C-alpha positions as CSV (number, residue, x, y, z in Angstrom):
1,M,22.4,-2.6,-12.5
2,I,18.8,-1.4,-12.4
3,F,17.6,-5.0,-12.0
4,L,19.9,-5.5,-9.0
5,R,18.6,-2.3,-7.4
6,L,15.0,-3.3,-8.1
7,F,15.6,-6.7,-6.6
8,W,17.4,-5.4,-3.6
9,S,14.9,-2.6,-2.9
10,F,11.9,-5.0,-3.0
11,F,13.8,-7.7,-1.2
12,Q,14.1,-5.2,1.7
13,V,10.3,-4.5,1.4
14,G,9.6,-8.2,1.5
15,L,12.0,-8.8,4.4
16,F,11.0,-5.9,6.7
17,S,7.2,-5.4,6.0
18,I,5.6,-7.6,8.7
19,G,1.8,-7.6,8.8
20,G,0.7,-7.8,5.2
21,G,0.3,-5.5,2.3
22,Y,-0.9,-2.4,4.1
23,A,2.0,-2.6,6.5
24,A,4.3,-2.7,3.5
25,M,3.1,0.6,2.1
26,P,5.4,2.8,4.1
27,F,8.4,0.7,3.1
28,I,7.4,0.7,-0.6
29,Q,6.9,4.4,-0.5
30,E,10.3,4.9,1.1
31,Q,12.1,2.7,-1.5
32,A,10.2,3.7,-4.7
33,V,9.6,7.5,-3.9
34,T,12.0,8.7,-1.3
35,I,15.3,6.7,-1.8
36,N,15.3,5.8,-5.5
37,G,12.9,8.4,-6.9
38,W,11.4,5.9,-9.4
39,I,7.9,7.3,-9.0
40,S,6.4,10.5,-7.6
41,A,4.2,10.7,-4.5
42,S,1.2,11.3,-6.7
43,E,2.1,8.2,-8.8
44,F,2.5,6.3,-5.5
45,T,-1.2,7.1,-4.7
46,D,-2.1,5.8,-8.1
47,L,0.0,2.7,-7.4
48,I,-2.0,2.0,-4.3
49,T,-5.3,2.4,-6.2
50,I,-4.2,0.1,-9.0
51,S,-2.8,-2.4,-6.5
52,Q,-6.1,-2.5,-4.7
53,M,-8.1,-3.0,-7.9
54,T,-6.0,-5.8,-9.3
55,P,-6.2,-9.4,-8.0
56,G,-3.4,-10.5,-5.6
57,P,-1.5,-9.1,-2.7
58,I,-1.0,-5.4,-2.6
59,A,2.8,-5.5,-2.0
60,I,3.4,-7.8,-4.9
61,N,1.1,-5.8,-7.2
62,A,3.0,-2.6,-6.1
63,A,6.4,-4.3,-6.8
64,T,5.2,-5.4,-10.2
65,F,3.9,-1.9,-11.0
66,V,7.1,-0.1,-9.9
67,G,9.4,-2.6,-11.6
68,N,7.4,-2.3,-14.8
69,Q,7.5,1.5,-14.7
70,V,11.3,1.5,-14.2
71,A,12.5,-1.4,-16.5
72,G,9.5,-2.8,-18.4
73,L,8.3,-6.4,-18.0
74,P,11.7,-7.8,-16.9
75,G,11.8,-5.1,-14.2
76,G,8.3,-6.1,-13.0
77,I,9.4,-9.7,-12.8
78,V,12.6,-8.9,-10.9
79,A,10.9,-6.5,-8.5
80,T,8.2,-9.1,-7.8
81,L,10.7,-11.9,-7.2
82,G,12.6,-9.6,-4.9
83,C,9.4,-8.9,-2.9
84,I,8.3,-12.6,-2.6
85,F,11.7,-14.3,-2.1
86,P,12.3,-13.3,1.6
87,S,8.6,-14.0,2.4
88,C,8.9,-17.5,1.0
89,V,12.1,-18.3,3.0
90,I,10.7,-16.7,6.2
91,V,7.3,-18.4,6.0
92,L,8.8,-21.8,5.5
93,T,11.2,-21.3,8.4
94,I,8.6,-19.9,10.7
95,A,6.1,-22.6,9.8
96,Y,8.7,-25.3,10.7
97,F,9.5,-23.8,14.1
98,Y,5.8,-22.8,14.8
99,F,4.6,-26.3,14.4
100,K,7.4,-27.6,16.4
101,Y,7.1,-25.1,19.3
102,R,3.6,-23.6,19.0
103,S,2.5,-24.6,22.5
104,L,5.1,-22.4,24.2
105,T,3.7,-19.3,26.1
106,M,6.6,-17.2,24.9
107,I,5.7,-17.7,21.2
108,Q,2.1,-16.7,21.9
109,G,3.3,-13.6,23.8
110,C,5.5,-12.5,20.9
111,L,2.7,-12.8,18.5
112,K,0.4,-10.8,20.8
113,G,3.1,-8.1,21.1
114,L,3.5,-7.6,17.4
115,R,-0.2,-6.7,16.9
116,P,0.0,-3.0,18.0
117,A,3.1,-2.4,15.8
118,I,1.3,-3.7,12.8
119,V,-1.8,-1.5,13.5
120,A,0.6,1.5,13.8
121,L,2.2,0.8,10.4
122,I,-1.2,0.5,8.8
123,G,-2.4,3.7,10.5
124,A,0.8,5.6,9.3
125,A,0.2,4.5,5.7
126,G,-3.5,5.6,6.0
127,I,-2.6,9.0,7.4
128,D,-0.1,9.6,4.5
129,M,-2.7,8.6,2.0
130,I,-5.3,10.9,3.5
131,E,-2.8,13.8,3.7
132,L,-2.0,13.3,0.0
133,A,-5.6,13.0,-1.1
134,V,-6.9,16.0,0.9
135,W,-4.0,18.4,0.8
136,G,-2.0,17.2,-2.2
137,E,1.8,16.9,-2.4
138,A,2.3,20.0,-0.3
139,G,0.8,18.1,2.6
140,F,-0.2,19.7,5.9
141,T,2.0,22.7,5.2
142,N,-0.7,23.8,2.8
143,F,-3.4,23.4,5.4
144,L,-5.9,25.9,3.9
145,N,-5.9,24.4,0.4
146,V,-8.3,21.5,1.0
147,D,-9.7,19.2,-1.7
148,W,-13.3,19.2,-0.6
149,Q,-14.3,16.6,-3.3
150,A,-11.8,14.1,-1.6
151,I,-13.3,14.8,1.8
152,I,-16.9,14.4,0.6
153,L,-16.0,11.2,-1.2
154,F,-14.1,9.9,1.8
155,A,-16.9,10.6,4.2
156,A,-19.5,9.2,1.9
157,S,-17.4,6.0,1.3
158,I,-17.0,5.5,5.1
159,I,-20.7,5.9,5.7
160,I,-21.7,3.6,2.8
161,L,-19.1,0.9,3.8
162,R,-20.0,1.0,7.5
163,K,-23.7,1.6,7.6
164,F,-24.9,-0.2,4.4
165,K,-22.1,-2.9,4.3
166,T,-21.7,-2.3,0.6
167,N,-19.1,-4.2,-1.4
168,P,-15.8,-2.1,-1.4
169,I,-15.4,-2.7,-5.1
170,L,-18.7,-1.0,-5.8
171,V,-17.7,1.9,-3.6
172,M,-14.4,2.3,-5.4
173,L,-16.2,2.2,-8.8
174,G,-18.7,4.7,-7.7
175,C,-16.1,7.1,-6.4
176,G,-14.2,6.7,-9.7
177,I,-17.3,7.4,-11.8
178,I,-18.2,10.4,-9.7
179,S,-14.6,11.8,-10.0
180,V,-14.6,11.3,-13.7
181,A,-18.0,13.0,-14.0
182,V,-16.9,15.9,-11.9
183,Y,-13.6,16.3,-13.9
184,L,-15.4,16.1,-17.3
185,T,-18.2,18.5,-16.4
186,G,-15.9,20.9,-14.5
187,V,-18.4,21.1,-11.6
188,V,-16.6,21.9,-8.4
189,I,-18.0,20.2,-5.3
């Protein structure tokens, strides 16, 4: 039964998350944390980090991670298949019709209209991640309890990425090393 639930949950993620991996994050969070309770909100943040650091699409990595947490290797395989199955069917169908009707103005208008919704989904996922990183699981309700280390690392990362065009992997490694050093030494930033 757990395999069917994993497949169905990630089938829905694959079916309704239009716009790539970042747009899928709210759906994955809803399925894995809110509806099924397979992982905690804190583990979801770890899932995003691990999914970013491993090769491959973020939604598929997340599905594999959650499936593995819930039911081991078979669970990871089932969740991954559930996530990619609708995409494969949809992409093949859309590709057929797109190549047949791509010159129609209505098709171009539909694609242009989807862009703002995708940006909103990505923005919502980003706001949730910032809230969890800065205020913890209590969220905005605990507004005065701020993790200043997270804010400093976030600001420094943005500056390094935008101003110096540094490789994001190096920035993630640097933040990880700094966090481990701060944790091991007990220094509070």
